[in-house]
N, C-alpha and C positions, 0 to 999 in steps of 0.2 A: 504494499500500500504506500502510495506516495505520501510525502509530507503534507502537501495540500489536502489529499483525501483524508489522511487522518485527521487533520485539523478540523475539516468539516464533520467528520463522524463523531469527534469529540463534541462538537457543537450541538449535534443531533441528540446525542446521549444526555448532556447538560440540560437540553431543552425538555426531554422527558422527566428530567428529574426535577425540573423548576417548579411544578405546582406543590409538590411535598415540601419544598424549601420554603416557597412563599406562605404556606399556611402558617409557618412560624414566624412570618414576618421578615424573611431574608431574602437574599437572591445570589445568584453566582454568575461569573463572567469568566470565560476562557480568555487569557491574557496572551500566552504563548505556548508553543510545543516545540521542544527541541531535545534530540538525542534520548527520546523516551520520557522525558519529563514534561508533564502538564502543569502549568502554572495558572492558577486561578485566583480571582479576587473575589471575597465574600462581601456582600452588602447587607444594609439593614441590620436586622436584629442578629444576623450570623456574625457581623463584623465584630461584635463585642461579646458574643455569647460564650461563656466559659467552656461548653462543650463543643464548640465550632471544630475542634480538632478531631472529635469523634465523627462528626457529620462529614468532615472532608475525607478522613481514611477509611472509615467504615462504610459510609455511605456512597460518597461520589468515587472515590478511588476504586472501591470494589466493583461497583458497576462498570466504570470505564474499562477496568481489566478484564471482566467478563466479554465485553463487546470487541475490545481492540487489543489484541495481544501484544502490541509492540510498546504499550504504556507499561513504564517501569515504576513510575511513581507520580503522585499529584502533590504538588506543594502549594502553599498559599503565599500570595504576594499582597504587599500593601498598596 
């Protein structure tokens, strides 16, 4: 899968997760994807939530890895 295709696929997966994230008053944006690392920015309630790392790793990263095998990690950027 090309870098561009991977970026688009990540955005599709994030779009599918967005309703659940928005229920809690948050949002997520894909900032970049490079060398297997997807960098995302969390907004709203997710930006300051003490369990946002759990949402990032267990929720977002797990789902992305299921769909896109070349995802190594998802990291949060400010």
